[in-house]
C-alpha positions in Angstrom: 95.4 94.8 166.8 98.5 94.4 169.0 99.2 98.2 168.8 100.2 98.1 165.2 99.1 101.7 164.4 100.2 103.5 167.6 103.3 102.7 169.6 104.1 105.1 172.3 107.3 107.1 171.9 108.4 106.2 175.4 108.3 102.5 174.4 109.9 103.0 171.0 112.8 105.0 172.5 113.7 102.3 175.1 117.2 101.0 174.4 117.4 97.3 174.4 120.3 95.0 173.6 118.2 92.6 171.5 116.9 95.2 169.0 113.4 95.4 170.5 113.3 99.2 170.3 114.1 99.1 166.6 111.3 96.6 166.1 108.9 98.9 168.0 109.9 101.9 165.8 109.2 99.8 162.7 105.6 99.4 164.0 105.0 103.0 164.5 102.1 104.3 162.3 102.1 101.1 160.2 99.3 98.9 159.1 99.7 95.1 158.9 101.8 94.3 155.9 104.8 92.2 154.8 107.2 94.0 157.0 105.1 94.5 160.2 104.0 90.8 160.3 107.6 89.6 160.1 108.5 92.0 163.0 105.7 90.3 165.0 107.1 86.9 164.1 110.7 88.0 165.1 109.4 89.3 168.4 107.7 86.0 169.2 110.8 84.0 168.0 113.1 86.1 170.3 110.9 85.8 173.3 110.9 82.8 175.7 109.2 79.9 174.0 105.4 79.9 174.4 103.1 77.8 172.2 100.3 80.1 173.1 102.1 83.2 171.7 102.5 81.4 168.4 98.9 80.2 168.4 97.6 83.7 169.2 99.7 85.3 166.4 98.6 82.6 164.0 94.9 83.2 164.9 95.4 86.9 164.5 97.0 86.6 161.1 94.2 84.1 160.0 91.5 86.6 161.1 93.3 89.3 159.1 93.0 87.2 156.0 96.6 86.0 155.9 96.5 82.2 156.3 99.9 81.8 154.5 101.6 83.9 157.2 99.8 81.9 159.9 101.2 78.7 158.3 104.7 80.2 158.6 104.0 81.0 162.3 102.8 77.4 162.9 106.0 76.0 161.1 108.2 78.2 163.3 106.4 77.1 166.5 106.9 73.4 165.7 110.5 73.9 164.6 111.4 75.8 167.8 109.6 73.2 169.9 111.7 70.5 168.3 115.0 72.4 168.7 114.4 73.8 172.2 111.8 71.8 174.1 111.8 68.2 173.0 114.6 65.9 174.2 116.8 65.1 171.3 116.5 61.4 170.3 113.2 60.8 172.1 110.1 59.5 170.3 108.4 62.9 170.1 111.6 64.6 168.9 112.0 61.9 166.2 108.4 62.3 165.1 108.8 66.1 165.0 112.0 65.7 162.9 110.2 63.3 160.5 107.3 65.6 160.2 109.7 68.5 159.5 111.6 66.6 156.9 108.7 65.0 155.0 105.9 67.6 155.1 107.2 70.8 156.8 105.1 70.1 159.8 102.1 69.8 157.5 102.6 73.3 156.2 104.5 72.2 153.1 102.8 69.1 151.9 104.6 69.4 148.5 107.7 68.0 150.3 105.9 64.6 150.5 105.4 64.7 146.7 109.1 65.5 146.2 110.2 62.7 148.5 107.8 60.3 146.7 109.2 61.1 143.3 112.7 60.6 144.6 111.9 57.3 146.2 110.2 56.0 143.0 113.1 57.2 140.9 115.6 55.3 143.1 113.4 52.2 142.7 113.3 52.6 138.9 117.1 52.8 138.9 117.4 49.7 141.1 114.9 47.8 138.9 116.1 49.2 135.6 117.1 46.0 133.9 114.4 43.5 133.2 117.0 40.7 133.4 117.4 41.3 137.1 113.8 40.4 137.8 111.9 37.1 137.7 108.6 36.8 135.9 105.9 35.5 138.4 103.2 35.2 135.8 103.6 31.8 134.2 101.3 32.4 131.3 102.7 32.1 127.8 102.6 35.8 127.1 105.4 37.6 128.8 104.1 40.8 130.6 105.4 44.1 129.5 108.0 45.6 131.9 108.6 49.3 132.7 110.9 50.1 135.6 109.1 53.4 136.6 105.7 51.7 136.6 107.1 48.8 138.6 108.6 51.1 141.2 105.4 53.1 141.3 103.3 50.0 141.7 105.4 48.9 144.7 105.2 52.4 146.2 101.4 52.8 145.8 100.1 49.2 146.5 96.5 50.5 146.8 96.5 51.5 143.1 96.1 48.3 141.2 98.4 48.2 138.2 99.0 44.4 138.2 102.7 44.9 137.4 104.0 44.5 141.0 102.6 41.0 141.2 104.0 39.9 137.8 107.6 40.7 138.5 109.9 40.0 141.5 113.6 40.9 142.1 115.9 37.9 141.8 116.8 36.5 145.3 120.5 37.1 144.9 119.8 40.9 144.6 119.5 41.6 148.3 119.4 45.4 148.0 116.6 45.2 145.4 114.7 42.8 147.7 115.1 45.1 150.8 114.2 48.2 148.8 111.0 46.5 147.6 109.7 46.6 151.2 111.2 50.0 151.9 109.2 51.3 148.8 106.0 49.7 150.2 106.5 51.2 153.7 107.3 54.6 152.5 104.4 54.5 150.1 102.0 53.9 153.0 103.5 56.8 154.9 104.1 59.4 152.2 101.1 58.9 149.9 98.5 60.0 152.6 100.7 63.0 153.5 100.9 64.1 149.8 
């Protein structure tokens, strides 16, 4: 188990400038716990970047029944890859940044839910006043309007609420028109992540 329980004194006493000897002393006669696993992660983070080292540590932690720690290791691997390996501004770098921002590299899917609520709320603010929208349904009964439901219906077009087709932003409200399509695009991206 990567020498968690027994670290030789000769290794623990080696003086290093990056604090490795202190980390090794922390391991001495210790089982895998909150402190020792974070030392392992620090050691991998301070070494030269190697995806295999992160994968091996993640697999080790998963086998030891700690998938949440393995998720943190996977997050650190992807974050370090974006910062140190990928060419800033390239397609893979942009996708990595997007994945970091919207789902924590798939390790924090709750972020997609937070972004979704924020995007829908901005839409509800933009479409707050019923007077700023046109009724598309020409039947005699005027359909009920709710800005949050309208924004949600635009965001999640695969959920049929019938409200998105009955109302339309007035043509002179350019920002509202553009945001309508932004809502739809972000809905197709964020909803599957969430």
